Every structure is written in C-alpha cells, then in structure tokens.
MARMAR-359509 format. One record per atom (N, C-alpha, C, O): residue number from 1; x, y, z. Coordinates in steps of 0.02 Angstrom, whole numbers, plus 50000, padded with zeros to 5 digits. Example, Ala and Ser with C-alpha at 12.3 -4.5 7.8 and 13.67 -1.06 7.14 Angstrom:
% MARMAR-359509
  pos      x      y      z
    1  50660  49716  50390
    1  50615  49775  50390
    1  50660  49835  50390
    1  50712  49834  50423
    2  50642  49888  50354
    2  50684  49947  50357
    2  50645  50002  50394
    2  50670  50057  50402
END
This chain:
% MARMAR-359509
  pos      x      y      z
    1  48931  50031  49815
    1  48911  50068  49874
    1  48905  50021  49933
    1  48871  49970  49929
    2  48937  50037  49987
    2  48935  49997  50048
    2  48868  50006  50083
    2  48838  50060  50080
    3  48845  49952  50115
    3  48781  49956  50151
    3  48784  49911  50212
    3  48832  49873  50222
    4  48733  49915  50253
    4  48729  49875  50314
    4  48738  49801  50299
    4  48709  49775  50251
    5  48779  49769  50339
    5  48792  49697  50331
    5  48854  49682  50290
    5  48878  49625  50290
    6  48881  49732  50255
    6  48941  49721  50215
    6  49002  49712  50260
    6  49006  49739  50315
    7  49050  49673  50235
    7  49113  49664  50269
    7  49164  49711  50238
    7  49166  49720  50177
    8  49205  49742  50280
    8  49257  49787  50256
    8  49324  49768  50288
    8  49326  49741  50342
    9  49376  49784  50252
    9  49444  49780  50279
    9  49465  49851  50293
    9  49465  49893  50248
   10  49481  49865  50356
   10  49501  49933  50375
   10  49576  49937  50372
   10  49612  49901  50406
   11  49600  49983  50330
   11  49672  49995  50323
   11  49692  50051  50371
   11  49661  50104  50372
   12  49745  50039  50409
   12  49772  50088  50455
   12  49844  50103  50431
   12  49884  50057  50424
   13  49859  50166  50420
   13  49924  50187  50395
   13  49944  50147  50332
   13  50001  50125  50326
   14  49896  50140  50287
   14  49906  50108  50222
   14  49923  50033  50226
   14  49952  50006  50179
   15  49906  50002  50282
   15  49917  49929  50291
   15  49851  49899  50316
   15  49814  49931  50352
   16  49837  49835  50297
   16  49777  49803  50323
   16  49779  49803  50399
   16  49828  49782  50430
   17  49724  49826  50430
   17  49722  49830  50503
   17  49676  49778  50534
   17  49697  49739  50576
   18  49612  49779  50514
   18  49564  49732  50542
   18  49503  49728  50497
   18  49490  49771  50455
   19  49465  49674  50507
   19  49402  49664  50472
   19  49345  49690  50515
   19  49349  49687  50577
   20  49292  49714  50483
   20  49234  49736  50520
   20  49172  49727  50477
   20  49175  49724  50416
   21  49115  49722  50510
   21  49051  49719  50475
   21  49014  49784  50489
   21  49012  49808  50546
   22  48985  49814  50436
   22  48946  49875  50444
   22  48879  49856  50475
   22  48838  49824  50443
   23  48870  49876  50537
   23  48809  49858  50574
   23  48752  49907  50561
   23  48695  49886  50552
   24  48767  49971  50560
   24  48715  50021  50552
   24  48745  50084  50521
   24  48800  50104  50540
   25  48709  50114  50475
   25  48729  50178  50446
   25  48669  50224  50454
   25  48618  50216  50421
   26  48677  50274  50497
   26  48622  50321  50511
   26  48646  50392  50499
   26  48705  50408  50508
   27  48600  50437  50480
   27  48620  50506  50468
   27  48646  50539  50532
   27  48619  50528  50586
   28  48698  50578  50525
   28  48725  50617  50580
   28  48687  50683  50583
   28  48651  50700  50536
   29  48696  50721  50637
   29  48664  50787  50641
   29  48693  50835  50590
   29  48659  50882  50568
   30  48755  50823  50571
   30  48788  50865  50521
   30  48767  50840  50451
   30  48780  50783  50435
   31  48735  50882  50411
   31  48712  50860  50345
   31  48770  50832  50302
   31  48825  50860  50300
   32  48756  50776  50268
   32  48806  50746  50224
   32  48853  50697  50260
   32  48896  50667  50228
   33  48843  50689  50325
   33  48886  50644  50364
   33  48843  50589  50393
   33  48783  50597  50403
   34  48875  50532  50409
   34  48840  50473  50431
   34  48874  50444  50493
   34  48936  50445  50498
   35  48835  50417  50539
   35  48862  50380  50595
   35  48865  50307  50573
   35  48813  50276  50560
   36  48925  50280  50570
   36  48936  50212  50545
   36  48956  50169  50604
   36  49009  50178  50634
   37  48914  50120  50620
   37  48928  50074  50675
   37  48962  50013  50646
   37  48934  49979  50603
   38  49023  49999  50669
   38  49063  49943  50645
   38  49069  49890  50699
   38  49086  49905  50756
   39  49056  49827  50681
   39  49070  49771  50725
   39  49140  49747  50705
   39  49149  49717  50652
   40  49188  49760  50748
   40  49258  49743  50733
   40  49269  49670  50750
   40  49258  49648  50807
   41  49290  49632  50700
   41  49296  49560  50706
   41  49364  49541  50736
   41  49409  49515  50702
   42  49371  49555  50800
   42  49430  49538  50839
   42  49408  49498  50899
   42  49348  49490  50910
   43  49455  49474  50937
   43  49437  49440  50998
   43  49464  49479  51056
   43  49525  49486  51061
   44  49424  49506  51100
   44  49351  49504  51098
   44  49323  49551  51045
   44  49357  49597  51023
   45  49260  49539  51026
   45  49227  49583  50978
   45  49223  49654  51007
   45  49216  49663  51067
   46  49228  49703  50962
   46  49223  49772  50983
   46  49175  49807  50936
   46  49165  49786  50879
   47  49145  49861  50960
   47  49100  49901  50918
   47  49126  49972  50918
   47  49136  50003  50971
   48  49135  49999  50858
   48  49156  50068  50849
   48  49100  50105  50813
   48  49065  50076  50772
   49  49092  50169  50828
   49  49049  50212  50788
   49  49091  50270  50764
   49  49117  50310  50803
   50  49097  50274  50697
   50  49135  50328  50666
   50  49087  50372  50627
   50  49037  50349  50600
   51  49102  50436  50625
   51  49063  50483  50586
   51  49101  50495  50521
   51  49156  50524  50521
   52  49071  50473  50465
   52  49104  50475  50400
   52  49057  50506  50348
   52  48996  50506  50357
   53  49086  50531  50294
   53  49044  50552  50239
   53  49037  50493  50190
   53  49071  50442  50198
   54  48994  50500  50140
   54  48979  50445  50095
   54  49040  50420  50057
   54  49048  50360  50047
   55  49085  50466  50037
   55  49144  50445  50000
   55  49190  50403  50043
   55  49221  50355  50019
   56  49195  50420  50107
   56  49238  50383  50154
   56  49209  50313  50167
   56  49247  50264  50172
   57  49143  50308  50172
   57  49111  50243  50181
   57  49126  50198  50121
   57  49132  50137  50128
   58  49131  50229  50063
   58  49140  50191  50001
   58  49213  50185  49979
   58  49226  50168  49921
   59  49261  50198  50025
   59  49330  50183  50010
   59  49378  50241  50001
   59  49437  50229  49991
   60  49355  50302  50005
   60  49401  50359  50000
   60  49443  50363  50064
   60  49417  50356  50119
   61  49508  50375  50056
   61  49551  50380  50116
   61  49534  50442  50157
   61  49513  50493  50130
   62  49544  50437  50223
   62  49534  50493  50268
   62  49582  50485  50326
   62  49619  50436  50329
   63  49583  50533  50371
   63  49627  50528  50429
   63  49586  50536  50493
   63  49534  50569  50494
   64  49611  50504  50546
   64  49583  50513  50613
   64  49642  50529  50658
   64  49687  50487  50668
   65  49643  50589  50685
   65  49699  50609  50727
   65  49765  50607  50690
   65  49817  50594  50721
   66  49764  50618  50625
   66  49824  50617  50584
   66  49844  50549  50558
   66  49892  50543  50521
   67  49806  50496  50577
   67  49821  50428  50554
   67  49781  50412  50491
   67  49719  50417  50492
   68  49814  50394  50436
   68  49778  50376  50375
   68  49736  50313  50384
   68  49761  50262  50409
   69  49673  50316  50363
   69  49626  50260  50369
   69  49588  50254  50303
   69  49576  50304  50270
   70  49569  50192  50286
   70  49529  50181  50226
   70  49488  50118  50236
   70  49513  50068  50262
   71  49424  50119  50215
   71  49382  50060  50217
   71  49381  50029  50147
   71  49369  50063  50098
   72  49396  49964  50144
   72  49394  49928  50081
   72  49336  49878  50083
   72  49337  49831  50123
   73  49286  49888  50041
   73  49230  49842  50038
   73  49254  49775  50011
   73  49287  49773  49959
   74  49238  49721  50047
   74  49260  49655  50026
   74  49209  49622  49981
   74  49149  49624  49995
   75  49233  49591  49929
   75  49191  49551  49885
   75  49195  49480  49910
   75  49249  49450  49907
   76  49141  49453  49934
   76  49142  49385  49960
   76  49145  49335  49903
   76  49115  49346  49851
   77  49181  49280  49913
   77  49185  49230  49859
   77  49116  49199  49848
   77  49077  49190  49894
   78  49103  49182  49785
   78  49039  49151  49768
   78  49039  49080  49794
   78  49089  49044  49789
   79  48983  49060  49821
   79  48976  48991  49845
   79  48957  48947  49786
   79  48922  48970  49741
   80  48980  48886  49786
   80  48961  48842  49731
   80  48886  48831  49731
   80  48854  48828  49783
   81  48858  48825  49671
   81  48786  48813  49666
   81  48771  48744  49692
   81  48795  48693  49666
   82  48732  48742  49743
   82  48712  48679  49772
   82  48636  48677  49776
   82  48604  48724  49798
   83  48608  48621  49755
   83  48537  48612  49762
   83  48526  48575  49827
   83  48551  48519  49835
   84  48490  48604  49874
   84  48479  48568  49937
   84  48438  48506  49924
   84  48390  48506  49886
   85  48459  48452  49958
   85  48422  48390  49951
   85  48358  48394  49992
   85  48356  48428  50043
   86  48307  48360  49969
   86  48243  48361  50004
   86  48250  48324  50070
   86  48284  48273  50074
   87  48218  48350  50121
   87  48218  48318  50186
   87  48168  48261  50185
   87  48111  48270  50163
   88  48189  48204  50209
   88  48145  48146  50211
   88  48092  48157  50264
   88  48107  48175  50320
   89  48028  48145  50246
   89  47975  48152  50296
   89  47988  48106  50355
   89  48008  48048  50346
   90  47976  48131  50414
   90  47984  48090  50474
   90  48056  48085  50497
   90  48071  48048  50544
   91  48102  48120  50464
   91  48172  48117  50484
   91  48180  48148  50553
   91  48153  48202  50567
   92  48216  48115  50597
   92  48227  48142  50664
   92  48296  48173  50670
   92  48321  48184  50725
   93  48327  48187  50615
   93  48395  48214  50615
   93  48396  48290  50607
   93  48447  48318  50586
   94  48342  48324  50624
   94  48340  48396  50622
   94  48347  48424  50552
   94  48378  48476  50542
   95  48317  48391  50503
   95  48318  48416  50435
   95  48375  48390  50394
   95  48382  48411  50336
   96  48417  48346  50420
   96  48472  48320  50381
   96  48444  48272  50328
   96  48405  48228  50345
   97  48463  48280  50266
   97  48438  48236  50214
   97  48466  48165  50221
   97  48524  48155  50239
   98  48424  48117  50206
   98  48446  48047  50208
   98  48476  48030  50141
   98  48449  48047  50089
   99  48533  47995  50142
   99  48566  47974  50081
   99  48559  47899  50074
   99  48566  47862  50123
  100  48544  47877  50015
  100  48536  47806  50002
  100  48602  47771  50011
  100  48654  47794  49987
  101  48600  47715  50047
  101  48660  47674  50055
  101  48708  47702  50107
  101  48761  47673  50118
  102  48690  47757  50140
  102  48735  47786  50190
  102  48727  47750  50256
  102  48671  47733  50276
  103  48782  47738  50289
  103  48781  47705  50354
  103  48786  47759  50408
  103  48830  47802  50406
  104  48741  47756  50456
  104  48741  47803  50511
  104  48785  47775  50567
  104  48773  47719  50590
  105  48834  47813  50588
  105  48879  47791  50641
  105  48866  47834  50701
  105  48874  47895  50699
  106  48846  47803  50755
  106  48834  47839  50818
  106  48900  47845  50855
  106  48931  47794  50871
  107  48921  47905  50869
  107  48983  47915  50906
  107  48976  47890  50977
  107  49025  47867  51007
  108  48916  47894  51005
  108  48904  47869  51073
  108  48914  47793  51074
  108  48948  47766  51118
  109  48884  47758  51025
  109  48891  47685  51022
  109  48964  47666  51010
  109  48989  47618  51039
  110  48997  47703  50967
  110  49066  47688  50952
  110  49111  47696  51014
  110  49157  47656  51025
  111  49096  47747  51053
  111  49134  47758  51115
  111  49123  47700  51164
  111  49170  47678  51197
  112  49061  47676  51168
  112  49045  47620  51213
  112  49082  47557  51192
  112  49103  47518  51234
  113  49088  47546  51125
  113  49123  47487  51099
  113  49196  47487  51120
  113  49224  47434  51134
  114  49227  47545  51123
  114  49298  47551  51140
  114  49311  47540  51214
  114  49366  47520  51233
  115  49260  47551  51256
  115  49269  47544  51328
  115  49267  47475  51350
  115  49273  47461  51410
END
C-alpha cells in the first residue's frame, strides 16, 4: 500500500514518464476517492494534485483525458548496514568521527601552497 513519502514511477501511455514523491493523501469530498499531492521530481520541481481511488494509488491503471496512466510504487534499495562511529568529544568537525592515523588535509592550506 502506497503512503505519504513513498516514491513512485508514473507511467504515461504504458511508458515510464517521471518520478514523484507522494506528499499528501487526503480524503476527497467524493466518498472512496483521495486527493493525492505529488511532488514531481523534474527540473524545475512541480506539484500535481490528482483525485484517485485507492486501487489507482496502489498501481491500478487508469486514464486521464483518455491517456493511460499508472503509478508504480518503487522499492528503494537497501542501504548497507553501517554502524556509525562515535563522535570524538570536543571534535570541531561538526560531528565527523576522528579516524586513527588519518591525516587531515586543509584544502585552503593546499591552495596557498600552490600559489
């Protein structure tokens, strides 16, 4: 079941059209229908609000003005299990963990050396 925050691939005329994030799903005045606010991930960003029923939100094909459309819920790839390293007390690197034996290279100092 699709929900707020999910990413979808919107198919237009049975071809991948664009990616969008489901921003808000609110009941429509018509019982059984929902106002679905989509953040369309294009440049520039766009926001669409479509009125869909639950089956359409969950991937059933439908038409708009005779154009076939379908929302495909995307399964995001699993991130590798990473244990965050403890932040060294007093670190001034904004929470970056200190690594033993690591050399800190200042890009500002390096630029000055080249001049």
